C-alpha positions in Angstrom: -8.0 35.7 0.0 -6.4 33.9 -3.5 -4.0 30.2 -2.5 -1.5 32.7 -3.9 -1.7 35.8 -1.2 -2.5 32.6 1.7 1.5 31.7 0.4 2.9 34.8 0.9 1.8 35.6 4.8 4.0 33.0 4.8 6.3 34.2 2.8 8.9 35.9 5.8 10.8 38.0 4.0 7.7 40.3 3.0 6.4 40.4 6.7 9.1 41.7 8.0 8.7 44.5 5.4 4.5 44.5 6.5 6.0 45.1 10.0 8.0 47.7 9.2 5.7 49.5 7.6 2.4 49.1 9.5 5.1 49.8 12.7 6.6 52.8 11.5 3.0 53.9 10.9 1.4 53.1 14.3 3.9 53.4 17.1 3.3 57.2 17.3 0.0 56.9 18.2 1.0 54.5 20.9 4.0 55.7 22.2 3.6 59.2 21.1 0.4 60.9 21.1 -1.1 57.9 23.6 0.8 56.4 26.5 1.3 52.4 26.7 1.7 51.0 30.2 2.3 47.3 29.3 3.2 45.0 32.1 3.6 41.1 32.7 6.1 40.3 30.0 8.5 38.5 31.8 5.5 35.8 31.2 6.5 35.6 27.4 10.3 35.4 27.8 11.0 31.4 28.7 7.8 31.0 26.1 8.2 28.1 23.6 8.0 29.0 19.4 4.7 27.5 19.0 1.1 26.2 20.0 1.3 28.8 22.3 -2.7 30.6 22.6 -2.8 34.6 23.8 -6.3 35.1 24.5 -7.5 38.4 24.6 -10.6 40.9 25.1 -10.8 43.3 22.2 -11.1 47.3 21.9 -10.8 47.9 17.9 -10.5 45.9 15.7 -7.0 46.7 14.2 -4.7 48.8 17.5 -5.3 45.7 19.5 -2.9 43.5 17.3 -0.7 46.2 16.3 0.2 46.7 19.7 0.7 43.0 20.7 3.0 43.1 17.7 4.9 45.7 19.0 5.4 44.2 22.0 6.3 41.2 20.5 9.3 42.7 18.8 10.1 44.8 21.6 10.8 41.5 24.4 12.6 39.9 21.3 15.1 42.4 21.5 15.4 42.6 25.0 12.9 45.3 26.2 10.8 44.8 29.2 7.2 46.1 29.7 8.5 48.9 27.1 8.3 50.0 23.7 11.5 52.3 23.9 12.4 53.0 20.2 11.9 51.1 17.7 14.7 49.7 16.5 13.5 45.9 17.4 11.8 46.9 14.2 14.7 46.1 12.0 14.0 42.7 13.0 10.8 42.3 14.6 9.4 38.8 16.3 6.5 37.6 12.7 6.6 34.3 14.1 2.9 35.5 15.6 -0.7 35.1 13.9 -3.8 36.6 14.6 -7.3 35.3 14.6 -9.1 38.3 12.5 -13.3 38.0 11.3 -12.8 37.5 7.1 -15.3 40.0 6.6 -13.3 42.5 8.7 -10.1 41.9 7.2 -11.7 42.3 3.2 -12.6 46.1 4.1 -9.9 48.3 3.0 -7.0 48.2 1.7 -4.6 48.8 4.9 -7.2 46.1 5.8 -5.8 43.6 3.5 -2.4 44.7 3.7 -2.4 44.0 7.9 -3.4 40.1 6.2 -0.3 39.9 5.5 1.5 40.2 9.0 -0.1 36.7 9.8 -4.0 36.6 9.7 -5.8 34.0 10.0 -9.2 34.8 8.6 -12.1 33.4 9.7 -16.3 33.1 8.7 -17.0 33.6 12.7 -20.8 33.6 12.6 -23.2 33.1 9.6 -26.5 35.7 9.3 -30.0 35.5 8.1 -32.4 38.4 7.7 -30.2 40.2 10.5 -30.2 37.6 12.9 -27.2 35.4 13.6 -28.2 32.1 13.2 -24.4 30.5 13.9 -22.1 30.6 16.6 -18.8 29.3 16.7 -16.1 28.7 14.4 -16.3 26.5 10.9 -14.3 23.1 10.8 -12.0 24.7 8.1 -10.8 27.7 10.1 -10.5 25.7 13.3 -7.7 23.6 10.6 -6.2 27.0 10.0 -5.6 27.7 14.0 -4.1 24.3 14.5 -1.7 24.3 12.0 -1.1 28.3 12.8 -0.6 26.8 16.7 1.9 24.2 15.2 4.1 26.7 14.1 3.9 29.5 16.1 2.5 32.2 18.6 -1.2 33.0 17.9 -3.6 35.6 19.4 -7.7 35.2 19.0 -10.3 37.3 21.0 -12.2 35.1 22.3 -15.8 37.5 21.9 -14.8 37.6 18.7 -16.3 41.4 18.6 -15.6 44.8 20.3 -18.8 44.7 22.5 -17.3 44.7 26.3 -18.7 41.8 28.0 -19.9 39.8 25.0 -20.0 36.1 25.8 -17.0 34.0 24.6 -17.5 31.9 21.8 -16.4 27.8 22.2 -14.8 27.7 19.1 -11.7 29.0 21.9 -12.1 26.6 24.2 -12.1 24.0 21.5 -9.2 24.6 20.2 -7.5 24.8 23.5 -9.3 20.9 24.2 -7.6 19.6 20.6 -3.9 21.5 20.8 -3.4 21.6 24.4 -2.2 24.8 24.1 0.0 27.2 26.8 -2.9 29.5 27.0 -1.5 33.2 28.0 -5.2 35.7 29.4 -4.0 39.7 27.9 -6.4 42.1 29.6 -6.6 45.5 27.6 -8.2 49.1 28.2 -8.4 52.4 27.2 -8.1 51.3 23.1 -11.8 51.9 22.9 -11.1 55.4 24.4 -8.9 56.3 22.5 -8.9 55.2 18.9 -12.2 54.4 17.5 -13.9 50.8 16.7 -11.2 50.5 13.8 -8.6 51.5 15.8 -7.0 53.5 12.6 -8.1 57.0 14.1 -7.6 58.7 16.9 -10.8 59.4 19.2 -9.3 60.6 22.8 -5.4 61.7 22.4 -3.4 61.3 25.8 -4.8 58.3 26.6 -4.0 55.4 29.0 -3.7 53.1 26.6 -3.2 49.2 29.0 -1.7 45.6 28.0 -1.4 43.1 30.9 0.1 39.5 29.9 -0.4 37.1 32.9 1.2 33.9 34.1 0.0 30.9 31.7 -3.6 29.3 32.7 -3.6 25.2 34.5 -6.3 24.3 32.0 -8.1 20.8 32.7 -8.7 20.2 28.8 -10.6 17.2 29.7 -13.4 19.9 31.2 -16.6 20.8 29.4 -15.7 23.9 26.9 -18.0 26.0 29.4 -16.1 25.1 32.0 -12.7 26.6 29.6 -14.6 29.2 28.6 -15.3 29.9 32.3 -11.8 30.0 33.1 -10.9 32.2 30.0 -13.4 35.0 30.0 -12.6 35.5 34.2 -9.3 35.6 33.1 -9.5 37.9 31.2 -11.6 40.6 32.8 -14.9 39.9 30.7 -17.2 37.5 32.7 -20.3 38.2 34.0 -18.7 39.4 38.0 -16.9 41.5 36.2 -20.4 42.8 34.1 -21.9 43.6 37.2 -19.1 46.0 38.7 -20.6 47.7 35.4 -19.4 50.7 33.0 -18.0 52.9 35.9 -15.3 50.0 36.4 -14.0 49.9 33.2 -13.9 53.1 32.4 -12.2 53.9 35.9 -9.6 51.6 34.7 -9.2 53.8 31.5 -8.2 56.6 33.8 
């Protein structure tokens, strides 16, 4: 995206307009066609306005993040663990950015529009002849996330993929070691069942969508990146011990 486009993403009036458009379009799919169940928003009430990192598992490209933006806005208006009528879109919570793959955000006009809601586009991997040859974040992408943490909350998906139980990427741990943010684990379920991979079309209606915000993690930032990632993956239910429970576990959670 051009430098002008990057600046526009930080122009709050424009961001609010995007929130209203995306919010009104997505609300029925989250709260009417499906059933969004929220817990743990009491863990959001006393957070500072910056240097807060939300780490979450990932099930669709867009529906997961859109749900977070609805919830943050609802909490701003005093709604706890529910959305209710979305009058919160009159003045949404916009001090939040989210990490997204650059190629995903360039995929369509809808994704380009949603990028204006605060996307931090990153090049997660390089590929050569179909093989992934680099994991983690480019240094310029790390700086981009660090700048965002200095002003806002940031949502990231350490796995960088919607595939369940994929390993977490060390870039998240390195950002934590460098910035020492408050880290809030988030566990979501049901989105993969209700929506297609992009999160823009329905697969199954009447699905229970669940979003759980946990208490801040106590992280030793002097620990190794591997140890920090193990702690995060445990907290978001994506570590090896959860994988060993098998597909029947995460399917039963989503019912």
